[in-house]
C-alpha angles and dihedrals in degrees: 000000000000124000096255092053091047092048091050091048091051096042093241136099134267086236091059092049091050089048091054089050095048090050090051092241092127127020118257111255126238116276125227125228087272088058092243117138111256115202123201129203092267090055090049093050093049092049092044090057093044093051092044093051091049089053086058087057097251113154113264096244093050093046091050092048093051092046089050092050091052091048087055090056096261096118092131090061089047090053091052092049092045092056089059094042093048091051091051092046091051091050090050091047092051090050091050091047090051089051092049092048090051091049090049091053091048092049092047091051092047091046091054093048092048090048088053089057101258119151117252089224092074095037101053109056125203121243131014111337126212113250109246120187091200092071 
């Protein structure tokens, strides 16, 4: 399979696949007599896992390492590691969502006070502010 067909199948770009190859994150595929890259099913599976892990916000190096491990037949190890990584990612995501919800409440409160004619000088304090859930 050629790079464009593979990229379309994976929902990525040929540029991204070439980037992974240049960085040494995936091995370069065999080339045909015409010098075009020719990807096999093993290449496609490795890239599918790499792209999928990136879509889960795993760092590129980690995603490539895990995809490589699976390509080497160590998918069970990858599954074990992914359980830990997914748990950590979910914890981080919940923390970020809490921060965003707090910021939304602050902004809504500020918006209301500004609409009521209050001065921003008294509404936006200097320095680190104490986190209040009542806002």
